[in-house]
N, C-alpha and C positions, 0 to 999 in steps of 0.2 A: 233486548234494550238493556242499556248498563248505565249506571251513573256514573259521573266520572267526579273523580276526587284527587285532590293535590296538585302540586305546581305541574306544568307540561309545557311539552314544546311540538308544535307540528307546522304544518303549510298547506295553506288553503287556497286551492285558485277555484273560485266561483264564477260561472260565466255572467253572475249577474252584476259583476264588479271586477275591479282589479284584484289582481293578485296579495292576499292579506298574508303576513304573518302573525301567527298566535304563539307567543314565546312566554318562559317561566323558567326559573332555576332549576328545576328539577326533575326526577324522572314521573313516567305516568303511571298510575295506579288504579285498575277497573275494579270498582264493587258490583258485586251482584246486586241488579235490582229485579224485587219479587214482581212477576207480571200475573195476572190473574185474567182469566177469561170467564166471564160470568162468576161462578161458584167454584169451578173448577180450578186449582193451581197449577200453574205453569212454571216450574223453577222454585218455587219458594212454598212457606206455609201456608195455613188456612189465612182466608180474608180477614181484617181486623173487624173490628165492632162496628156499631153504628157510625155512621160518617159524623153525626152531630159532633162526635167527643173527638174527632180528628183535629188537631189545629191546620191552620191556613199556612200558605207560603209566602214569605215574605221575599221580594227580591234583592238579593245581596251576593255579593262574591263569595268563592268556599272560603268559610272561616276556619282558623286554627282550631284544632282539638279541644284547647281548653276554653275555646269562645263560650260565653254565657248565653249567647243567643241561640245556641244549639237547643234542638229539642229535650225537655228532660229525658232522664235515664229510664222512666216508665216505659220507652219505647213506642209512645203513641206516635204513629205514621203520620206522614203526609201521602195524601191521596192524589194522582193524577188519572182522568179517566179520558180515553178518546172514543167517540162513538163511530159504530161501524158505517159504511157507504150504504151497505142494502141491509134489509132484512133478514136475508140468509146468513151474515156474517156476526160473529161474536163482539160484544162489546169488551175492550180490553182496559184495565184498570192496573196503573202502577203505584207500588206501594214503596214510598221513602221514607226510610228510619232514621237517617241523618240529615243534618242540615245542609246539603249541598245541592245546589241550584244549577248545576251544569251535568247536562245527560247524554250520553252516546248511543243512539240509536244504529244498531248492526243493519248491513244491508243483506237482505234475502238471496237478491240475484243481479249480478252486475254482469253486464254483457253490451256488444255492440249491436246494432239494429240487424245488420245482415247474417249473424249469426243466431238468431232469437229462435227461429223456427227448429232449426237443428239441435238446440241446446233443450228446447222444451221435449223434442223428440227421442232424446238419446239420453239423457242425463238422468240417473234414476232420482225419483222421487220428485223433480223439479215442477212437473206439470200438475202432480197433486197438489203440491204446497200452493202454487198460484193458485190454480182452481180453487182451494178453500179460502185463500188469503182473499181473493175478490168475488167470493160468493156465486162460483160458477157449480154448476152441478156435474161431479164428475167422481165415480167411484169405483172405475174398471183398474186395472192394474196395468194394463197395456195402454200406451199412448194412443190416443184416439184423434184423427184429423181434426174432427169438429171442435172438439176440446181445445185443441192447439188453437184453431182459427180463434175461438170466444178469446182466448186469454191474449191471444196477438192482438185482436181489436180494442179487448176492455183494458190493457197494461197501461194504456196512454193516460187513463185517470189515475195511475198509480206511479209513474215514472218521474225520476229525477234525474238529473243530469251535472254532471262534471266534464272538464276536459284538462289534459295534462299540458302545462305550460311549456315542455322542453321535450326535444324526441325528434323523429323523424315525422313525415307528413302524415304517414299510417297511424304513426303511434299517438297523434294529435287530436286524431278523429275522436268527435265526444264520446264518453261512455256514458250508457243509462244504467239505471238501478233501481231498483225496488225496495223499499224499507221494508223492515220484518213487520211481524203482525202488529205490534204496538205503533210504529212509526205510519203504517199504511192507514191508520185508522183514524189519524188525526183531521179533522175537518177544517174546511176554510171559515174564515171569518172575515170580514172588512176591518174589524175591530179586535185582531188577534191576540190573544194571551201569551204566547209562546212565539219564537223565531227558530228558523233551521239553516243549517249551511253544511255544505259537504267538507270533511276533514281529512286530508290524505295524510296519514301517520308514519312518516317517512322510516323509522326504525323497523316498523313492522311490514312495512310496504302494503299497507291495506285504509281502506276508506271506511269513514262512518259517517254519520250524520249529527252535527252538533245540535243540542236542542236546550234553548235556555229562556227563561221567562222574562216578559217585555214590561211587566208591573207586578205590584203584591195581588197575591190571588186568595179568594176566599176558600173554606172549606168545600172540597167536593166540586170546584169549577173545573169547566170542561178546557181539555187543552186544544187549542187552535192555532192554525198559522194562516198568512194570507198567501194564498196561491198565485196572485199576480203581484206579488211583493215588489216594491221599488216602482210601480206604473201608478201615476197619478191622473192622466186622461180618464175621465169615466168611461167614454166610449172604447177606447183600447182597452181596459180593464173587463168591459163587458165581452168584448171579444176573445180574450185570454182566458175568461172563465167558461166560456160554450161548452168546454168537455163536460162540465159538472152542473152547468146552468144553462140547458139549452135555450136558444131565443133566435128570432129573426132579426136580421139586419137589412131588409129589402129595401127599407127606405134611404139607405146610403148610397148617394151616385157612385155608381164603380167604376166610371170614367178617371183615369190616371194620367192628367196632363204632364208634359216634361216638367222636373223640380225648377225651382227657382235659380236664380245665380248664385245665390248664398249657400245652394247645397253643392255647387261645384266649386266653388271658393272653400268650403270648409273642407272638401275631400283634398284640395291642394294643402292647405294646411296641416292636416292630419298627416298626409305623405310625406310633409316635411320637402316638399320638392321647390326649388328656387329657379323660378323663369330665367332665360336667357334674356340680354340686351339685343337690341336689335344689332344684327351685323351684316354687313354685304356677302353675297354667295361668292365663297372661296373660288379663286381661278388657278388652275394648274397648269403647267406644262404639258402637253400632249404625249410626250415620253418618259414622263416622271414615272420613276418605281417608287410606291407608295409602301412606308414602311408600316406592318400591321402588329399591335399588341392585342394579345387575346389569351383570355383562359380557358378556351374552350377546344379540348381534345380533338373534336371531329373536325376543326378548321385548321389545327395545326398539321394534323393527318391527311388532309383531302386536299386543300388548295396549293395548287400547283402551279398557277396562271404566272407567266414571266414578269408582269407588271408589280406582282406584290411580293415583300419579303417579310419577314417575322423579327420582330426585335423583344429582347427582355427588358429593356429601358422604356417603362409606360412614357417618360419624358420627351423623348426624340421620336414616337411614334405620330403618323398621320393620321391613321385610323385604329380607333378602340373600340373593340369587339368584345364584348363582355359578356357573361353568363348574368352576373346581378345588375340589380335595377342602379341606373345613375340618377344622383339627385341634387346636386351644385350645378344647375346649366349655368346660372349666371356667372362664377366664378370662370367657368371653361369658356363661356363666349367673351368674357374681359380680356381673359389672360392668353388663350390660346383658340381664337376664332376659326382658324384654318383647320384645326382638327375635326375629322369626322368622326361619327359615332352611330352604332348601332341601335339607337334610341331615339324617340322622339319624347319631348315634354309633353306630361298629359295623354299620353298614349293609355293608362289605365283605364278612359273612358271606353277603349274599346275591349281591352282584356279582363275587365272586371265585370261580373256576370249583370250587376244590378245598373251600373252605368250604361253597359252595352243596351239594354232595354230603355233607358232614359233618353239615351241620345237617338235613339231608334224611332222614337216618337216623333221626331222631325219629319220623317217620311210618312208615317201612316196615322197621324195624331195620335189621340189618346187609346184607339185599339191598336195600336202599331201596325207597322208594316204587315204585307202578306209572307214575308219572309223571314218573319221571327213569330214561334210561338208566342200566344199571349202571355205575358208575365209579369208578375206583381214583386215588389220587395217586401218581403215579409216583416222588415223593421218598419218603414214608412208608410205601407199601404194594406196594413191587415183588414181594416173595416172593409174597405173596397173589394179586396179579394173575397173575402166571407160572402158580401153581397152579390158578387158575380158568380160564386160558386151555389149560394142558395137559389138566384133565378136560374142557374142553368138546370139544378135540380127539379126545380118547380114544372120546368118544359118538357122534362123528360130526357134532356142531351146528354151526351156522355161527360163524366166528370172524373176521368183520372188523370191526375196531376203528378208532377216531377219536382221533388224538393231537391236544390243544389245549393252548396256552398257559394258566398260570392265570388272567392279567389282561390278555388282548388281544382285540380285538373284529374285525369284516368279516372273518373266515376266515384273518387272517395266521397263519403258521408253523403250520397245521393240515393234518394228513395222515392217510389211510385207507389201510389196510394190513391184509393177513391175516397179516403174516411177523412172528414174535414178535420175531425178531432186529432188525429195523427199530422196533418200540416199544421194547425195552430200549436201544438206542444214543440213541434220540430223550431220552431220560433227561438225556442229557449235556450236552444244548445250553442248555434254557432252563427253570425250572419248569413241569412239564405234568401234566394229568390224562389219562387214556385211558379212551374210555366205549365201550360198546358201539356199534357202527353200526348203524342202523338198515336192517335188510336187508331189510324189508316194508314199505315206506312207504306211505301213501295217496298215489296220482297223482293229477294234473289233466290232462285231455287238453287238449292245445295243437293247433288244426287245423293249424297251420304245421310242428308238430314230432313230436307225438306224445304218449305219456306221459309226464311230467315229474314229478319232485321239486318241491313246494313248502313253504316254512315262511310262519308266520303271526306277526305283529309285533302285538302288544297294549301300549297304554301304560296302566299302572295307576298309581292316585294313593293313596298312603298319607298319612292325615290325622293319625292317631294310632296310639300301639303300645297304651297302657293308657287306655282300651280299644281294642281293635283296630279300627281303622276302614280299610277298601280299597275302592275303587272303580275299576271299569274303564272306560275310554273307548269309546264305543260303536262308533266307526269303528276297525276295526283295518287292517294292511297288510299285503300278498300280495308274496311275492318269489318267482321261478318260476326254475329250470334251464331251460337252453337246449338241451339235447339230451334224446333219451328215455333214462330210467334203464335201467341194467342194472348186474348187480354185478360189472363188469369195468371196465377200462380207469381204475383208480383215482386217477390221477393225471390224468384230464381233468375241469378244473375246473367247466367247463361243464355235465358231465353229472352231477357229485355235489355243486355249491355252487350257492347259489341268490343270493349277495350280489354282485349286476353293476353296481351303481350307483356302485361305484369303482373298476370296471376300465376301462381305456380298451379301445375298439376291439369292445366286445361289447354284444350287444345287451339294452337292458333291456325286458322283457317288463312290461306294468303294466295289471292288472285290479283295478278298484276294488272295494271291498267289497260294494258293492249290485248290483253286475253277478256279481260272484263266488258270491253265496249262491244264486239260479236255478239258475246253470251246475252249480254243485257238486251241486245236488239233483237236477238233471237227469241226473248221470252216475251218482249214487248215491242213485237215487230210494227206496231203503229206508231211507236215513238223513237225518233233517231237520238243518238246521243247528242250530234252536233246542236239540234235544239233546245235538248234539255240543257247541257252546258250552256249554252247563249243564256237561258233563263238562270243559271247559275251566277254567270259574270255579270249580268243586270243587278241580281241582288248586291253583290259586292259592291259596285260602282254605286248603288244606292247608300250602302252603309258607308263608305268613305268619305262620301260625298256630306252625309250627315254629320258624321264626326268631325270633318273641316270645315262645316259651313260659318262655326263661330270663333272667334279668339279665344285664347286660352285665359282661363282656365277652364271655358265652357266647349271648348273643342281643344282637336289637337294641334298643338303648337306651330306655328311656321317657322321652323328653326332651319334656315338652309344647309347647315353641316350635319344635319340627323339624317339617317336612312334607317330604314326596319324590315325584317323578315318576320311573318306572322302565319300562323298554320289556322286556318278555319275549317274548323268541323260542321259537318251537314248532314242532314237526310232529306228523302223525298218524301212526300206524302200526295196521297190522291185529293184532288180538290174538283170543284164542278164551275164553269164559267156560268154567267147568266143566261147563257143559250143552251145551258143543258150538257156542254161538252166536257169529257172527263180529261182532267189535266194533271200533268205532275209538277207539283209547287215546291221548289226549294224549302226548306227550314234551316235557317245558321242557327246552331246550337252554341257555338263559342268562338271566341278569338284568342289565340296563343302566343304568348309572348315568347320569344325564344325557345321554338319547337325543337323538340326530338328529332333529329335528322338522319338518323343512324341507318334505316332503311333506304333515306335519299342516297347517302353516301356509299352504302352496299352494293346496291342496283344500278346506280347513276353515276360515276366516279368523276364526272363532270360536274356535278350539283354545285358545289361551291365556287368554281372557277365562274359557271354562269351568273351566280348569284352575285359575286364581286364585280363581275365586268358590267352587270345591270346596273348595280347600286352606285357605284365609284367611277367608273370610266364612262358610263352612257354608253357603253355598246352593246346591242342586242342582235347584232348580227351573228349567226350560229350558236346563238343563246336560246337554250328550249324553253323561252319564255312567250307569253302573249300579251299585248297589250290590252288592259281592261278600260281604264280612263283615263 
């Protein structure tokens, strides 16, 4: 804990609000703040005399040294006290001897969730400090798995978070941190005396927490903050505070109907997407050679079809095939309606996870379809989720869930847990959905490992919305976990996740689709792959029918010049029919825009020839595609 004194500059990026710049004309000076634990001194002299003789704290900015409002030279200090969460922990008191009212709290531990277990296991002193801070009994020198697990569960009562606003997708994954012993003792109040916010100080490349008073304080008044800062809805506040104030919300109806039309309109506005005007479907000469403008090396290197040629002049292109999202469909439709492109207006309703769950309810009602794991939007459906979780808990049903960001791929910032507190706190980092974790997946036997999870990626080609024309590429891709599946060790990436081609130092197991099918049917002789794939394609058909059932912005826009390629990731889970028969039920995990087709091009050189022929020439003969709907 430190006192902050003097003009300063820093950049704050808080997830509770937009990026803010805190600026001043001069350098940063950190003055030591004397911190006391009971009557034992930590970093300072003995505790002051009776609190009654100590002046109160008046809220104002950092005064100049000669300011007469400063405490007199007698050195009478101001006291800030923070109460512990548990009876095992100490009460920490901060003694301030100068009239400075902005404090910097050090961070005791900064980490990303996927690294927490290993850091507690290997970083000297970390487990001991965290156990002491959280009031957990741990006196040994050697890291104990039981103590580590206690810390991993309890730390969510202490965790805070921030996110870097720049960098790669990996660098922008939310960071979690635990404040030092003083900051971690600051308790909640609906009428807080102080506020906090993370501060990233650029010159030192280090983060602090800024603490400042919200009102004038009397002598010895407790330091408190609002753990649900910024939230005014009483029910949402109650839900956000459940990690510290357990309560039942069983009376909340957990059904989640499709959001209103205003919800979809708000998404359109936020994305700055301009819908096209109505156009007639373009008609081209049967022998026309199309000029393609693209920024995708995979297409530049692999499209060899004689009916397509590349151009570096975007203005003369017949086809725009770009990696980045296109926004101004109105201008394109008005000025160049004949130009085709590889995107549909409002396709984010498929590719963003909260929207995918919303539109899928058009098929399965408030419970969602059988082919989509039960999913809640933590931003808009938190009470419904908690009610559903508690209902399942009361019935003794499995309660493992997976938290996913709305719009990230490759399993980034994705976490599996059966701890309700953890899920609630993840809501504070980045926008997330929470989906029922598939506790009974269909497994694949690897001779080197055993029975592992696997997922399947299909590439689908959307030719048009009205009428709906959807094709699936005949080749599908498989990804496997590297460790035998069991419903434990939830932070073990190689047991519970299958995306290994982006991780360094891990094995990437590859099985080609035509090798996989006979192996699968040998392991499950009662289930032919043809039957399983028919169920998969049925799910795809229902998904795209739901996505195109309403006009934009409530569904994918019917723009005649649009085409698109998506990758659908799915798993298979065990289910039981009403007559007791065991079945394999497809589970759609996500839909990806502009998927990575590196493996497709490597093992199937005609891939983009087939794609372009199907989408832009309406020629599917001799192409490796199957009509879905």
